[in-house]
N, C-alpha and C positions, 0 to 999 in steps of 0.2 A: 243615766244622764250625767252623774257626777264624773264618771270615767271620761266621758266625752269632753266635759268642761276642762278637766285637768290636761287632757291630751291637746286640746286647742290652746290652752294657756301656754303650754310648753313650746309648741311650734310657733306661735305668734310671738311669744317671749317679749312682753311689754318692757321689762327691765333691760333686756339686751338691746332694745331699740335706742335707748338713751345715748350710747356712744356715737351712733350714727347721727342722731339728731344734733348732738353737740357739735359734731364735725361740720355738718351742712349749714348750720346756723351761726357758726363762728363769725363774728364781725357784723352780724345783722342787728338791727334794733329789736327791742322786745316785741314791738307790734309786728314786725316782719317775721320774727321767729314764730309768733303765735299763728300767723297766717300759714306758714309752712307746715306747722304741726296739724292744723285743722285740715288743710288741703291734702296732706299726706295720708291722714287717717281716712278721709272720704274716698280717696283714690284706692287705698288698700281695701276698703270695704267693698267697693265696686268690683275690684279684681276678684276677691274671694267669692262674692256672690256669683260672678260669672262662672267661676270654676265649680260652684255648687250646681248651677243650671246646666252648663254645657262643656265643662272641662274634660270630662272623661270621653265624651263623644268626639271632641276635637282631637285629642291625642290619639284615640283609636283610628279616626279617619286618616290622620297623617302617619299612622303606623309608628308612633314614637313611644318607646318603652318608658314607663314611669321612672325607672331608675336613671335612664339617660337624661330625662328632664331634671331630676334632682341633682345629678352631677353637674350639669350645665349651670344651673342656678347657683350652686355653691361655688363654682369657679368664678362667676361674676362677683359674688360676695367677697371672695378671697382677693380679687383684684382691687376692689374698692378698699378693703382693709389695708392693702399695701399703700394706697394713697394716703390713708390716715396715718400710717407709721412714718413714711418718708416725707410727706408734706411737699410743699412747693415754696419757692422764694416769695417774698412779700409782693414783688412786682407782678409775678405770674398770678398770684392769688387775687390781687386787685383787678387785673385785667379780666380774669375769669368772672369775678363778681359783676363786672359791667356787662358781660355777655350772657350771664345766666339769670333767668327770671326766677321768682319765688316758686312759680308753678313747676318749673323744670326741676328745681331742688326737691320739691315735694314728691314728684313722681319718681325720680332716681337720685339717690339710692334709698330715700326714706320709705316711700310706699312699696317700691319694688327694688331690690329684693329683701329689704330689712323687715318691714312689717308683714307684707304679703310675701313671705319667703317661699321657696320651692317646697319646703316641708309643710308649710301651712296650706298651700294650694293642693298638695297631694292629700293632706289629711281631710280637708273639707270635702274632697271628692269621695274619699272612702267612707266617711261617716254620714254621707247623704246618698249612698248608692241606691238608685231607683229600685233595684231588685231586692233590697233588704229593708228599706225604710219607707214608711208612708209619707205622704205629703205633709201631714201635721208634724211628724218627727223631723222632717227636713226643715220646716219653718222654725221649729224650736232651735235647731242647730244654728240657723241664720241669726236668731235673736241672741244666742250665746256668743257668737262671733261679734255681734254688735256691742254686747256688754264688755267683752274683753278689749275691743278697740277703744271703747269709751275710757276704760281704765288707762290704756296706753296713752291716750290723748291727755288725760289729767297729769300723768307722769311727765310727759314732754313739756306741758305748760309750766310745771314746776321746775323743769330743767333750765328754762330761760332765766329764772331767778338765780340759779346756781351760776350761770354764765355771768350775770351782772355782778355777782358777789366775788368771783375768783378772777374776773378779767380775762382778756384774750390770751395772756401768757399761761394762766392756769388752765384755760380751756385747751390750749395747744398741748400741754403736758398730758392732760386726761385723754385727749384725742389719740395721742400716740400709744399710750398704754392700752387703751380700749381697742385700738386698731389691732394690736397684737392678740388680744383676747378674741376679737372678731375673726381674725385669720385662723386661729385655732379652732373656733367653732365651725368655720367653713371647711377646713381640712377634715375635721371629724365627720362632717356630713358627707364629704366625698368618700372617705374611708368606709363608712357604714354602707353607702350605696354600692361601692365596689365589692364589699363583702357579700352583699345580697346577690350581686351578679355572679360572683365566683361560687358561692354555696348553691345558688340556683333556687 
């Protein structure tokens, strides 16, 4: 059980979610940022539970290899990291804020692919395989996921105080630095998936 918890913690990566949260909530009020954090966590939980229940069946039915799924997800994460690094002009950013609802921010890129990352989706499928794990063990895994997501939510709620402290300028600097780190994480995920394909 401890091994599974560690594995789930690593792939969900609560601390690594903070840069994305800081980016998508820059310029929002504390109340709006809290709403994004809560909704993003709930959406991520729903997605991961879906993959526990039927993810493997869905990918098999569509004849999609797990490595292909992982590569695609990391490419999406990399593209978002680029927007964090290069940013947009103030005018473009303000116009986007008018068009983008808090729910949309919570779904992409916070819930998917940051919290419920391709790696997290694949992991919950492998640690709840019907052929190897009982229903009780699968239920325990879902509770473990819920616990890690609760910690993720607490960290994001704390991040809103950081934004209030450092201001938008400080958040912009952090966003660009963390965007570079996030891009590196995404590239590393792609490389590992490609290595799996090459090695066989």
